[in-house]
NULO-416582 format. One record per residue (C-alpha): x, y, z; residue number from 1. Coordinates in nm, 3 decimals. Example, Ala and Ser with C-alpha at 12.3 -4.5 7.8 and 13.67 -1.06 7.14 Angstrom:
BEGIN
+---------+---------+---------+--------+
|       x |       y |       z | kolvex |
+---------+---------+---------+--------+
|   1.230 |  -0.450 |   0.780 |      1 |
|   1.367 |  -0.106 |   0.714 |      2 |
+---------+---------+---------+--------+
END
This chain:
BEGIN
+---------+---------+---------+--------+
|       x |       y |       z | kolvex |
+---------+---------+---------+--------+
|  -0.003 |   0.033 |   0.045 |      1 |
|   0.290 |   0.225 |   0.091 |      2 |
|   0.464 |   0.175 |  -0.243 |      3 |
|   0.133 |   0.248 |  -0.404 |      4 |
|   0.131 |   0.532 |  -0.234 |      5 |
|   0.425 |   0.674 |  -0.278 |      6 |
|   0.455 |   0.573 |  -0.689 |      7 |
|   0.106 |   0.752 |  -0.700 |      8 |
|   0.275 |   1.055 |  -0.559 |      9 |
|   0.557 |   1.027 |  -0.794 |     10 |
|   0.354 |   0.982 |  -1.080 |     11 |
|   0.067 |   1.273 |  -0.971 |     12 |
|   0.390 |   1.517 |  -0.912 |     13 |
|   0.545 |   1.454 |  -1.235 |     14 |
|   0.232 |   1.484 |  -1.447 |     15 |
|   0.219 |   1.900 |  -1.191 |     16 |
|   0.490 |   1.952 |  -1.326 |     17 |
|   0.487 |   1.959 |  -1.750 |     18 |
|   0.272 |   2.263 |  -1.652 |     19 |
|   0.500 |   2.562 |  -1.664 |     20 |
|   0.411 |   2.758 |  -1.357 |     21 |
|   0.504 |   3.120 |  -1.531 |     22 |
|   0.193 |   2.989 |  -1.790 |     23 |
|   0.011 |   2.880 |  -1.473 |     24 |
|   0.016 |   3.246 |  -1.335 |     25 |
|  -0.050 |   3.416 |  -1.629 |     26 |
|  -0.349 |   3.206 |  -1.727 |     27 |
|  -0.489 |   3.299 |  -1.332 |     28 |
|  -0.439 |   3.660 |  -1.425 |     29 |
|  -0.651 |   3.645 |  -1.764 |     30 |
|  -0.938 |   3.406 |  -1.598 |     31 |
|  -0.974 |   3.761 |  -1.381 |     32 |
|  -1.071 |   3.929 |  -1.679 |     33 |
|  -1.505 |   3.837 |  -1.693 |     34 |
|  -1.580 |   4.091 |  -1.949 |     35 |
|  -1.486 |   4.386 |  -2.146 |     36 |
|  -1.586 |   4.573 |  -2.397 |     37 |
|  -1.323 |   4.778 |  -2.689 |     38 |
|  -1.299 |   4.941 |  -2.962 |     39 |
|  -1.070 |   4.820 |  -3.249 |     40 |
|  -0.924 |   4.997 |  -3.534 |     41 |
|  -0.811 |   4.753 |  -3.780 |     42 |
|  -0.512 |   4.819 |  -4.053 |     43 |
|  -0.425 |   4.546 |  -4.297 |     44 |
|  -0.082 |   4.483 |  -4.492 |     45 |
|  -0.137 |   4.217 |  -4.815 |     46 |
|   0.019 |   4.277 |  -5.084 |     47 |
|  -0.228 |   4.226 |  -5.357 |     48 |
|  -0.515 |   4.356 |  -5.121 |     49 |
|  -0.577 |   4.750 |  -5.083 |     50 |
|  -0.809 |   4.804 |  -4.780 |     51 |
|  -0.895 |   5.136 |  -4.614 |     52 |
|  -0.892 |   5.153 |  -4.250 |     53 |
|  -1.148 |   4.943 |  -4.034 |     54 |
|  -1.329 |   5.040 |  -3.725 |     55 |
|  -1.515 |   4.783 |  -3.494 |     56 |
|  -1.672 |   4.735 |  -3.131 |     57 |
|  -1.569 |   4.407 |  -2.963 |     58 |
|  -1.789 |   4.270 |  -2.615 |     59 |
|  -1.618 |   3.993 |  -2.506 |     60 |
|  -1.797 |   3.805 |  -2.208 |     61 |
|  -1.607 |   3.492 |  -2.090 |     62 |
|  -1.704 |   3.145 |  -2.244 |     63 |
|  -1.837 |   3.324 |  -2.488 |     64 |
|  -1.758 |   3.419 |  -2.859 |     65 |
|  -1.659 |   3.787 |  -2.920 |     66 |
|  -1.936 |   4.006 |  -3.019 |     67 |
|  -1.841 |   4.271 |  -3.290 |     68 |
|  -2.053 |   4.564 |  -3.426 |     69 |
|  -1.919 |   4.747 |  -3.722 |     70 |
|  -2.033 |   4.989 |  -4.033 |     71 |
|  -1.897 |   4.780 |  -4.210 |     72 |
|  -1.754 |   4.417 |  -4.289 |     73 |
|  -1.457 |   4.279 |  -4.077 |     74 |
|  -1.243 |   3.993 |  -4.173 |     75 |
|  -1.064 |   3.915 |  -3.883 |     76 |
|  -0.850 |   3.604 |  -3.754 |     77 |
|  -1.022 |   3.487 |  -3.485 |     78 |
|  -0.661 |   3.391 |  -3.338 |     79 |
|  -0.600 |   3.763 |  -3.386 |     80 |
|  -0.833 |   3.840 |  -3.121 |     81 |
|  -0.788 |   3.578 |  -2.890 |     82 |
|  -0.592 |   3.795 |  -2.628 |     83 |
|  -0.644 |   3.513 |  -2.334 |     84 |
|  -0.537 |   3.215 |  -2.564 |     85 |
|  -0.838 |   3.097 |  -2.430 |     86 |
|  -0.792 |   2.819 |  -2.717 |     87 |
|  -0.491 |   2.730 |  -2.593 |     88 |
|  -0.635 |   2.660 |  -2.294 |     89 |
|  -0.918 |   2.477 |  -2.394 |     90 |
|  -0.825 |   2.070 |  -2.379 |     91 |
|  -0.542 |   1.874 |  -2.183 |     92 |
|  -0.166 |   1.998 |  -2.259 |     93 |
|   0.166 |   1.982 |  -2.169 |     94 |
|   0.480 |   2.257 |  -2.165 |     95 |
|   0.834 |   2.244 |  -2.233 |     96 |
|   1.069 |   2.492 |  -2.121 |     97 |
|   1.240 |   2.624 |  -2.461 |     98 |
|   1.490 |   2.864 |  -2.259 |     99 |
|   1.532 |   3.232 |  -2.277 |    100 |
|   1.444 |   3.450 |  -2.617 |    101 |
|   1.597 |   3.800 |  -2.684 |    102 |
|   1.356 |   4.013 |  -2.845 |    103 |
|   1.402 |   4.420 |  -2.888 |    104 |
|   1.716 |   4.348 |  -2.608 |    105 |
|   1.493 |   4.218 |  -2.395 |    106 |
|   1.457 |   3.863 |  -2.253 |    107 |
|   1.119 |   3.669 |  -2.215 |    108 |
|   1.065 |   3.293 |  -2.112 |    109 |
|   0.991 |   3.087 |  -2.411 |    110 |
|   0.763 |   2.779 |  -2.402 |    111 |
|   0.601 |   2.521 |  -2.606 |    112 |
|   0.265 |   2.419 |  -2.573 |    113 |
|   0.177 |   2.072 |  -2.702 |    114 |
|  -0.188 |   1.908 |  -2.668 |    115 |
|  -0.258 |   1.607 |  -2.567 |    116 |
|  -0.588 |   1.595 |  -2.683 |    117 |
|  -0.694 |   1.520 |  -3.036 |    118 |
|  -0.975 |   1.748 |  -3.000 |    119 |
|  -0.762 |   2.081 |  -3.043 |    120 |
|  -0.731 |   2.284 |  -3.368 |    121 |
|  -0.334 |   2.299 |  -3.317 |    122 |
|  -0.035 |   2.108 |  -3.270 |    123 |
|   0.219 |   2.303 |  -3.091 |    124 |
|   0.243 |   2.668 |  -3.002 |    125 |
|   0.532 |   2.913 |  -2.885 |    126 |
|   0.458 |   3.130 |  -2.646 |    127 |
|   0.694 |   3.403 |  -2.531 |    128 |
|   0.600 |   3.486 |  -2.182 |    129 |
|   0.680 |   3.825 |  -1.973 |    130 |
|   0.744 |   3.706 |  -1.634 |    131 |
|   0.790 |   4.015 |  -1.497 |    132 |
|   0.460 |   4.176 |  -1.605 |    133 |
|   0.298 |   3.802 |  -1.591 |    134 |
|   0.166 |   3.828 |  -1.947 |    135 |
|   0.249 |   3.690 |  -2.246 |    136 |
|   0.457 |   3.925 |  -2.517 |    137 |
|   0.442 |   3.675 |  -2.811 |    138 |
|   0.323 |   3.355 |  -2.949 |    139 |
|   0.309 |   3.134 |  -3.269 |    140 |
|   0.062 |   2.854 |  -3.319 |    141 |
|   0.070 |   2.612 |  -3.545 |    142 |
|  -0.279 |   2.493 |  -3.619 |    143 |
|  -0.434 |   2.182 |  -3.827 |    144 |
|  -0.629 |   2.402 |  -4.081 |    145 |
|  -0.574 |   2.749 |  -4.065 |    146 |
|  -0.184 |   2.765 |  -4.074 |    147 |
|   0.025 |   2.966 |  -3.897 |    148 |
|  -0.029 |   3.233 |  -3.652 |    149 |
|   0.225 |   3.474 |  -3.524 |    150 |
|   0.089 |   3.727 |  -3.234 |    151 |
|   0.283 |   4.036 |  -3.131 |    152 |
|   0.156 |   4.147 |  -2.789 |    153 |
|   0.191 |   4.568 |  -2.721 |    154 |
|   0.066 |   4.737 |  -2.403 |    155 |
|   0.095 |   5.069 |  -2.318 |    156 |
|   0.240 |   5.031 |  -1.973 |    157 |
|   0.347 |   4.730 |  -1.706 |    158 |
|   0.059 |   4.710 |  -1.537 |    159 |
|  -0.168 |   4.693 |  -1.837 |    160 |
|  -0.380 |   4.306 |  -1.836 |    161 |
|  -0.523 |   4.303 |  -2.206 |    162 |
|  -0.256 |   4.484 |  -2.499 |    163 |
|  -0.327 |   4.794 |  -2.686 |    164 |
|  -0.161 |   4.724 |  -3.008 |    165 |
|  -0.160 |   4.367 |  -3.162 |    166 |
|   0.008 |   4.211 |  -3.475 |    167 |
|  -0.173 |   3.938 |  -3.642 |    168 |
|   0.121 |   3.740 |  -3.927 |    169 |
|  -0.096 |   3.454 |  -4.099 |    170 |
|  -0.112 |   3.272 |  -4.423 |    171 |
|  -0.360 |   3.427 |  -4.621 |    172 |
|  -0.412 |   3.050 |  -4.818 |    173 |
|  -0.472 |   2.836 |  -4.502 |    174 |
|  -0.711 |   3.085 |  -4.386 |    175 |
|  -0.932 |   3.096 |  -4.659 |    176 |
|  -1.037 |   3.455 |  -4.623 |    177 |
|  -1.342 |   3.522 |  -4.892 |    178 |
|  -1.181 |   3.839 |  -5.039 |    179 |
|  -1.514 |   3.969 |  -5.175 |    180 |
|  -1.689 |   4.020 |  -4.848 |    181 |
|  -1.422 |   4.191 |  -4.735 |    182 |
|  -1.617 |   4.539 |  -4.778 |    183 |
|  -1.706 |   4.751 |  -5.118 |    184 |
|  -1.388 |   4.988 |  -5.054 |    185 |
|  -1.169 |   4.695 |  -5.119 |    186 |
|  -0.964 |   4.639 |  -5.426 |    187 |
|  -0.820 |   4.346 |  -5.501 |    188 |
|  -0.499 |   4.297 |  -5.774 |    189 |
|  -0.617 |   3.890 |  -5.841 |    190 |
|  -0.347 |   3.891 |  -6.071 |    191 |
|  -0.065 |   3.946 |  -5.797 |    192 |
|  -0.214 |   3.761 |  -5.598 |    193 |
|  -0.219 |   3.414 |  -5.824 |    194 |
|   0.169 |   3.543 |  -5.939 |    195 |
|   0.296 |   3.525 |  -5.546 |    196 |
|   0.406 |   3.217 |  -5.412 |    197 |
|   0.383 |   3.270 |  -5.061 |    198 |
|   0.052 |   3.420 |  -4.964 |    199 |
|   0.066 |   3.575 |  -4.632 |    200 |
|  -0.053 |   3.854 |  -4.453 |    201 |
|  -0.044 |   4.143 |  -4.131 |    202 |
|  -0.313 |   4.270 |  -3.966 |    203 |
|  -0.263 |   4.518 |  -3.681 |    204 |
|  -0.512 |   4.571 |  -3.431 |    205 |
|  -0.503 |   4.899 |  -3.219 |    206 |
|  -0.737 |   4.876 |  -2.894 |    207 |
|  -0.859 |   5.205 |  -2.740 |    208 |
|  -1.177 |   5.271 |  -2.488 |    209 |
|  -1.131 |   4.953 |  -2.338 |    210 |
|  -1.394 |   4.903 |  -2.043 |    211 |
|  -1.281 |   4.604 |  -1.819 |    212 |
|  -1.502 |   4.392 |  -1.581 |    213 |
|  -1.284 |   4.210 |  -1.344 |    214 |
|  -1.357 |   3.905 |  -1.060 |    215 |
+---------+---------+---------+--------+
END
Protein backbone atom coordinates (compact mmCIF):
# COMPACT_ATOMS: atom_id res chain seq x y z
CA UNK A 1 0.00 0.00 0.00
CA UNK A 2 2.80 2.40 0.92
CA UNK A 3 4.61 1.63 -2.34
CA UNK A 4 1.39 2.30 -4.26
CA UNK A 5 0.92 5.67 -2.56
CA UNK A 6 4.53 6.63 -3.25
CA UNK A 7 4.16 5.67 -6.90
CA UNK A 8 0.91 7.64 -7.16
CA UNK A 9 2.56 10.67 -5.58
CA UNK A 10 5.52 10.52 -7.98
CA UNK A 11 3.29 10.18 -11.05
CA UNK A 12 1.01 12.99 -9.88
CA UNK A 13 3.98 15.26 -9.24
CA UNK A 14 5.46 14.53 -12.66
CA UNK A 15 2.16 15.35 -14.35
CA UNK A 16 1.79 18.57 -12.38
CA UNK A 17 5.28 19.65 -13.37
CA UNK A 18 4.38 19.38 -17.05
CA UNK A 19 2.46 22.67 -16.86
CA UNK A 20 4.76 25.66 -16.58
CA UNK A 21 4.20 27.62 -13.37
CA UNK A 22 4.73 31.01 -15.04
CA UNK A 23 2.13 30.16 -17.68
CA UNK A 24 -0.34 29.16 -14.97
CA UNK A 25 0.25 32.51 -13.25
CA UNK A 26 -0.50 34.35 -16.50
CA UNK A 27 -3.59 32.22 -17.12
CA UNK A 28 -4.83 32.95 -13.59
CA UNK A 29 -4.42 36.68 -14.18
CA UNK A 30 -6.30 36.49 -17.48
CA UNK A 31 -9.05 34.36 -15.93
CA UNK A 32 -9.84 37.31 -13.66
CA UNK A 33 -11.10 39.23 -16.71
CA UNK A 34 -14.81 38.42 -16.81
CA UNK A 35 -15.82 40.73 -19.65
CA UNK A 36 -14.67 43.74 -21.62
CA UNK A 37 -15.63 46.02 -24.47
CA UNK A 38 -13.12 47.82 -26.67
CA UNK A 39 -12.98 49.91 -29.85
CA UNK A 40 -10.80 48.37 -32.55
CA UNK A 41 -8.98 49.98 -35.45
CA UNK A 42 -7.93 47.43 -38.06
CA UNK A 43 -5.30 47.91 -40.75
CA UNK A 44 -4.44 45.25 -43.32
CA UNK A 45 -1.01 44.81 -44.88
CA UNK A 46 -1.40 42.35 -47.76
CA UNK A 47 0.48 43.01 -51.00
CA UNK A 48 -2.45 42.37 -53.34
CA UNK A 49 -5.23 43.89 -51.21
CA UNK A 50 -5.95 47.59 -50.87
CA UNK A 51 -8.30 48.06 -47.93
CA UNK A 52 -8.83 51.26 -45.96
CA UNK A 53 -8.74 51.33 -42.18
CA UNK A 54 -11.72 49.60 -40.60
CA UNK A 55 -13.33 50.20 -37.22
CA UNK A 56 -15.38 47.94 -34.98
CA UNK A 57 -16.49 47.50 -31.38
CA UNK A 58 -15.72 44.20 -29.70
CA UNK A 59 -17.65 42.79 -26.75
CA UNK A 60 -16.14 39.86 -24.87
CA UNK A 61 -17.71 37.76 -22.13
CA UNK A 62 -15.72 34.94 -20.59
CA UNK A 63 -16.72 31.55 -21.95
CA UNK A 64 -18.58 33.01 -24.94
CA UNK A 65 -17.66 33.97 -28.49
CA UNK A 66 -16.63 37.58 -29.01
CA UNK A 67 -19.27 39.82 -30.58
CA UNK A 68 -18.56 42.63 -33.07
CA UNK A 69 -20.37 45.75 -34.20
CA UNK A 70 -19.21 47.56 -37.34
CA UNK A 71 -20.57 49.79 -40.09
CA UNK A 72 -18.68 47.61 -42.56
CA UNK A 73 -17.78 43.95 -42.71
CA UNK A 74 -14.53 43.30 -40.89
CA UNK A 75 -12.55 40.16 -41.66
CA UNK A 76 -10.37 39.27 -38.66
CA UNK A 77 -8.61 35.95 -38.09
CA UNK A 78 -10.10 34.48 -34.93
CA UNK A 79 -6.65 33.91 -33.47
CA UNK A 80 -5.91 37.61 -33.74
CA UNK A 81 -8.49 38.51 -31.13
CA UNK A 82 -7.90 35.65 -28.73
CA UNK A 83 -6.06 37.93 -26.30
CA UNK A 84 -6.48 35.53 -23.40
CA UNK A 85 -5.46 32.55 -25.59
CA UNK A 86 -8.39 30.55 -24.18
CA UNK A 87 -8.39 28.39 -27.29
CA UNK A 88 -4.96 27.11 -26.30
CA UNK A 89 -6.23 26.12 -22.87
CA UNK A 90 -9.51 24.57 -24.01
CA UNK A 91 -8.18 21.00 -23.90
CA UNK A 92 -5.48 19.29 -21.77
CA UNK A 93 -1.88 20.09 -22.70
CA UNK A 94 1.70 19.87 -21.54
CA UNK A 95 4.42 22.52 -21.68
CA UNK A 96 8.10 22.34 -22.54
CA UNK A 97 10.61 24.94 -21.36
CA UNK A 98 12.63 26.25 -24.33
CA UNK A 99 14.90 28.56 -22.39
CA UNK A 100 15.45 32.25 -23.04
CA UNK A 101 14.45 34.30 -26.08
CA UNK A 102 15.55 37.88 -26.80
CA UNK A 103 13.30 40.41 -28.52
CA UNK A 104 14.34 44.06 -28.96
CA UNK A 105 16.98 43.66 -26.27
CA UNK A 106 14.53 42.20 -23.74
CA UNK A 107 14.62 38.68 -22.33
CA UNK A 108 11.57 36.40 -22.30
CA UNK A 109 10.90 32.85 -21.21
CA UNK A 110 10.10 30.62 -24.21
CA UNK A 111 7.81 27.63 -23.81
CA UNK A 112 5.97 25.20 -26.06
CA UNK A 113 2.36 24.22 -25.48
CA UNK A 114 1.57 20.77 -26.83
CA UNK A 115 -2.05 19.54 -26.67
CA UNK A 116 -2.66 16.01 -25.43
CA UNK A 117 -6.24 15.89 -26.73
CA UNK A 118 -6.94 15.28 -30.42
CA UNK A 119 -9.85 17.74 -30.31
CA UNK A 120 -7.46 20.70 -30.04
CA UNK A 121 -7.30 22.67 -33.31
CA UNK A 122 -3.56 23.30 -33.06
CA UNK A 123 -0.55 20.99 -33.03
CA UNK A 124 1.95 23.16 -31.13
CA UNK A 125 2.28 26.73 -29.89
CA UNK A 126 5.36 28.70 -28.88
CA UNK A 127 4.85 31.46 -26.32
CA UNK A 128 7.23 34.14 -25.05
CA UNK A 129 6.36 34.90 -21.43
CA UNK A 130 7.03 38.22 -19.77
CA UNK A 131 7.47 36.78 -16.28
CA UNK A 132 8.11 40.21 -14.74
CA UNK A 133 4.77 41.67 -15.79
CA UNK A 134 2.92 38.33 -15.86
CA UNK A 135 1.69 38.36 -19.46
CA UNK A 136 2.41 36.94 -22.91
CA UNK A 137 4.51 39.01 -25.28
CA UNK A 138 4.47 36.82 -28.39
CA UNK A 139 2.84 33.64 -29.62
CA UNK A 140 3.25 31.42 -32.66
CA UNK A 141 0.41 28.97 -33.13
CA UNK A 142 0.55 26.12 -35.63
CA UNK A 143 -3.05 25.21 -36.34
CA UNK A 144 -4.16 21.96 -37.96
CA UNK A 145 -6.27 23.56 -40.71
CA UNK A 146 -5.58 27.30 -40.88
CA UNK A 147 -1.81 27.52 -41.10
CA UNK A 148 0.43 29.39 -38.69
CA UNK A 149 -0.39 32.55 -36.76
CA UNK A 150 2.23 34.77 -35.16
CA UNK A 151 0.99 37.41 -32.74
CA UNK A 152 2.94 40.24 -31.11
CA UNK A 153 1.28 41.91 -28.12
CA UNK A 154 2.11 45.51 -27.23
CA UNK A 155 1.13 46.99 -23.88
CA UNK A 156 0.76 50.63 -22.85
CA UNK A 157 2.36 50.27 -19.42
CA UNK A 158 3.68 47.73 -16.94
CA UNK A 159 0.31 47.15 -15.24
CA UNK A 160 -1.85 46.67 -18.34
CA UNK A 161 -3.62 43.31 -18.54
CA UNK A 162 -4.90 43.52 -22.12
CA UNK A 163 -2.86 44.76 -25.10
CA UNK A 164 -3.30 48.13 -26.78
CA UNK A 165 -1.80 46.88 -30.04
CA UNK A 166 -1.63 43.43 -31.63
CA UNK A 167 0.23 42.52 -34.83
CA UNK A 168 -1.04 39.33 -36.46
CA UNK A 169 0.85 37.51 -39.23
CA UNK A 170 -0.91 34.63 -40.95
CA UNK A 171 -1.01 32.44 -44.05
CA UNK A 172 -3.73 33.70 -46.38
CA UNK A 173 -4.16 30.56 -48.46
CA UNK A 174 -4.61 28.36 -45.41
CA UNK A 175 -6.99 30.88 -43.86
CA UNK A 176 -9.24 30.80 -46.97
CA UNK A 177 -10.47 34.36 -46.60
CA UNK A 178 -13.54 35.09 -48.78
CA UNK A 179 -11.92 38.18 -50.28
CA UNK A 180 -15.10 39.35 -51.99
CA UNK A 181 -16.61 40.11 -48.59
CA UNK A 182 -13.96 42.43 -47.17
CA UNK A 183 -16.01 45.54 -47.98
CA UNK A 184 -17.06 47.49 -51.07
CA UNK A 185 -14.18 49.93 -50.60
CA UNK A 186 -11.60 47.13 -50.87
CA UNK A 187 -9.80 46.41 -54.14
CA UNK A 188 -7.96 43.18 -54.94
CA UNK A 189 -5.21 42.65 -57.51
CA UNK A 190 -6.12 39.08 -58.43
CA UNK A 191 -3.31 38.78 -60.96
CA UNK A 192 -0.71 39.61 -58.33
CA UNK A 193 -2.46 37.29 -55.90
CA UNK A 194 -2.10 34.36 -58.33
CA UNK A 195 1.52 35.18 -59.16
CA UNK A 196 2.77 35.22 -55.58
CA UNK A 197 4.07 31.84 -54.43
CA UNK A 198 3.79 32.53 -50.72
CA UNK A 199 0.70 34.42 -49.63
CA UNK A 200 1.06 35.88 -46.18
CA UNK A 201 -0.65 38.81 -44.57
CA UNK A 202 -0.41 41.08 -41.59
CA UNK A 203 -3.20 42.72 -39.64
CA UNK A 204 -2.59 45.41 -37.05
CA UNK A 205 -5.23 45.81 -34.36
CA UNK A 206 -5.23 48.98 -32.27
CA UNK A 207 -7.47 48.91 -29.19
CA UNK A 208 -8.83 51.98 -27.39
CA UNK A 209 -11.51 52.79 -24.79
CA UNK A 210 -11.29 49.53 -22.87
CA UNK A 211 -14.01 48.82 -20.32
CA UNK A 212 -12.99 45.78 -18.28
CA UNK A 213 -14.91 43.83 -15.63
CA UNK A 214 -12.71 41.85 -13.26
CA UNK A 215 -13.62 38.94 -11.00
